[in-house]
Steps between C-alpha positions, in 0.01 A plus 500: 500500500783738587665431173184579311455821696856603420450440129178693515676800663769508231235487231304784657812715532593450137139573391503834685833595342380413154179689557700813587709474179267624229747432221874468453784379286814308597607462139546125528329458168601833352322834487245390244339264749435802724366702209806729523606652171813651361445857377522487121615860484798488738866449410545139608322229703539363847665155515320213671719289727350156567600266781409203282764587244874515533577867511813644358517774760748645731561284798410784735141521374232326701346173391135472406260644248476877451528782244842655443687764295873473433603865470833418343319380190333836431590860435460799717142632522334189362192376680309175539142500627298213640127566516276344764138426418251787515338505842150614606491479878214612720662464841823567682785285380878493495751393240832373627795359311863402535773680316873476459770737368826310481822700449815292481724805500288704742374744237126513431418337169173690449165591646192299579194718446137428588243677287123495539289576193134583567216441257743436216622856531850628440792386710579739779825515690590199713325472836792303642857425397821359635856535371720386786646151506324247720762228502420135435188484710144583405336814631123546552296810408131591505271698272183652648298598195178682594326472166167319508227383269365623266849636434776264399871511529805311383832459680811503283847391609767690308871424498710788377866465411693794634867428431533165323710349777475134589208433729156356535152631576248233602142473631310205647196392697262779402184468711174690525381477861148567622613689807675834551869543465705506818765745394342712222217751561156457350348826378140585553309590188640820347218726384488732202596860561312770313642849503463814295790599280756723660455363851704249697383137496559269798495120503484337843615140520409295810667164554496219760795275576563222754863579548576868430841567356668809356337487159571734213179673379410670174207575271535338161342638187386263231739662250794416726550822692564461874389764751671504841298488819410838649400385846478171689311448824463185709140445596584209734765229525349315205365781283648811338390771260707667230412819309615591151452846352495601138531877472292719268379216290383539144336277245844357420518360854174308461590129519489188719709491816573232762681476831816292519709393798821303484740333739756222477229249585251608236264759373144619539307662221152652499240507232519768232290806581425776259608858531210680336594855407198709422552804288303792648240609246544800277247637246590458135330819385472848652174628646248646258378857528121526518450862602695811583424823682694785657541317834427135424592212272269202448685184402432135432759280669532272194667235717343177376807402299810466714857385510577279799282287725166539667270496676454876530399594852560876479494764228651841554539814293832680528524850358725801509573822318751437226692804623475410868673263740206386713284196429158407635342157503128425532342158550230430240215249514327575169600489131485880472645761730488877520801693627382814680656823621751527217661817377362650178702483179751264657652189352462185706652155474256227606586132552321199645648281775383142545558284808484122541502313832810492713772731603645691206198416290470852360634511149673777318278784378352438159551717192426865558208699371633852458223753467417856594210656684303777339553865575276661758341841474740774612471593865501873437666778307812666640425704808729786421429652158730797520549778245878520484536776241272720294619678189324672215477189285547202733416373846728258688328262741659293778347206685601223732662187364241247387577174677338163460295563815322780310490368144423138598638405162843496342354618171335837533472835328516848644305754299467873552185641347456872455260738334465874456269739324577834341305736283646365181647172616393195702686177557470181703768233490664225704873430512663167582775554756802299607393343831861482621563872460416710808427808290275533200461793263182604324613716209369695204259695717373850420628778727281677754242222493323301769591135447316219680723202586426157636700180520364157406664178621390207282572128499321219315244466780400859568593863543519769764468871423627785712305818567541774241751774570464833320823683425544822306799512270717806512491781245726497199601760247206564267474380147532740207238758420303338216618655178166447330343733753758778466352775281697802375344811345769723346474862383767735371650576842318264738433130552215375716571150646233273647548151653351232723623312805719190433309179445715348775532768766649238737412723791383854561622750239672788679603718206581520130824617351520634144823599333520648152762635263523607137647235277432641153390824336434628149628833611881492508503778752331289767760366752504120547668250738433708804434332841139388530253701695358308800145551618360327814123478531277377783340153495157623393625684189404361163582790261754778465575785253857559391543861372765726354602238252657549161279443200593226259703326771475137615500452874558166674290445810579236766219445745514264796305438818629446852394304812670474837740250340618743232437585138388252244621478141440809286273525201658689209305724263630730223281800418571772238365854535325652203696718263402876464426696187788713370498875584481753214590865538230755453519731191451872510333681209820594318621135496178346371559575129826593336381525135193440291432444129189411307557126565746489793543620852842493672491447877764466774529151653657469844628166647284353780625407847475120563346385830536134602568382150701635205335682210423250228357730231362847417181533299358803304122484462305729262130552559278696261256735666149485343282770647179356352506172703515443866823322554675397810800720552782325667588684816835526669621161618268295279735341256445321173581139575422330168740608224312576173676584174377773270373247244309294762350813652383624158341169409338465842386860512692570820566864592863433605807316384862442606720721288830378642662277758847595623747297703660656809829525321333714232418761765800540728420870546227752399472489121256653244274255316293582189155345497390421142849476345380202298759263656467164675614461857526150639227374267268797535445742207516866595242607240477870393234695679195614311479878445233694673437233766551518871710235679601412852856373517580261794846396622507195734782302659464125564678279760446125447624213720388135471180588309425783735498847343469838657439815284515869565364749239527878443243686286596812296187727486633807320345547153716607209277615211284198434693257742505442873813350658486314833 
């Protein structure tokens, strides 16, 4: 009975041990029997050493079946990989194995690396490795892989030749145990970390271990990058926590990460957890403008299309003046938003901010809408409308500088409007002024006139007008006396001048000034080029007589008016006095007739004295006296103006005719002249007188200038026999 109990105890012990070994490989029948595979893409294969065959190995190598690499047979950097079956575990387990690095000369022949590939992903860096020589004996190591179903993983043993020296790398007795490792930590499930771009991401790895040792810790990225531990803290004697920080992560840092610990006795590796980097959202398009006013802007956020990740938990509008440094942000809970209390005619830059969950979830501002508010109606006109200067023909106006607080618009016009009314002139006009100039001039105004001024400030939205200011321009010198209203009435020794006030008096006329001088005369004896005579007349004078003048003389008159500012331009007028008739000496009785015949009468002719014009001709007129008809007798001073020859008088039945016409040179001194001598004088026939008829003989002198003639006649009344001589 005791024997049977003993056998039963041995059987039970072996059954428990086998139950704890989930799978394993001692390589007695080669790696294929364990479903181990050589990597077809490595540099060379592991060599199977079988205890059932005679090995041709170094005598220092252990006996038995195992996998081995002779480093002396390969070049530096070459690798051989042995792949374990893909595993899908759903509970805690441990992989242990024996390994050997034999170095006959004491120099490491290479490196034994353990790699764990998850879900057929890329190979990361080794989770465990050894390079130091172990001697002839086998060493044991553990792998605590915390990857569970539905994920799968594959353990890969890699031998890497480092220097080509003689040596051996061997592995044996690989077992997958259904209980935790004694020496290597088991990591709790590593969760995904989600963080917004630009922030720091932290992975926290928590592990349990039966026998804590000084393990090396790091965070391994799937692409092979290793991140050192930032902080390690022991929770208790069998549990510790390690923190790993990735600073200011971006989308390029998004990947799978796992925790790795390593010691001489093995390694622990966690599951892969994802670092999810969310890009904070940003609108693709700028806001849309829906409405605009002087102090508001109505926009549509236009934030449905975004760059980055959602969900959107907050929408904000950020705006600022394009010329300013401040920025304001308003939270918005509707598709449209109105920005209030803005400055008129100001350019604003408006952007939309979007926020997703989590710290740093606010994205960069979207594209800018740059727009401008409308102008507002001006606040007022300038307070100080000051008349800076008043002259006869312009008014200078000053006012305060027009700032934006008054104009409420950067585009505005300053206009001065004025109007005035005079007897013969009215005008109303508006002048655009330079808003930057502090002084403005209103020109081309009439002197001595009340001008009404007002300023108008205008922008596209309205206008403000100032009160009217009435300013009188100063006097100026008057305009010329209108020549068309200057009338001159000349006589032989006097000129009467009449005029009217200037059309542009430009003030109150105070006096008139008339200067005159002789500039030409038909009488050579009249003196010329003498200083002009100046006559000043009061303001209410409109006519004046100028006496004691020379006849036949041209006088130049300059007439001008004066105000308090002085004399205006003169008006020039040339006036010629009338010429006078020549003066003939009187005859006494003895001089009237010198001789008489039946058909002639000889008389004495005396030269005449010219007056204002030279003597142009002398004329002898014969008039027959008919006592039977009433005829007009020409009296003294009534001259015969129309010359009539003897033939024309006879045919026309006229009682008189011109017997002779003498030039002044023909009568330089008193000379006798015979009437009826049957000669022709200057085209006139001196016909013989008829016997026994009575005649009046007339002698007249003629002065002619520019179609103006003056005559003086003497009549001889003494009768000689049948003739009378005058």
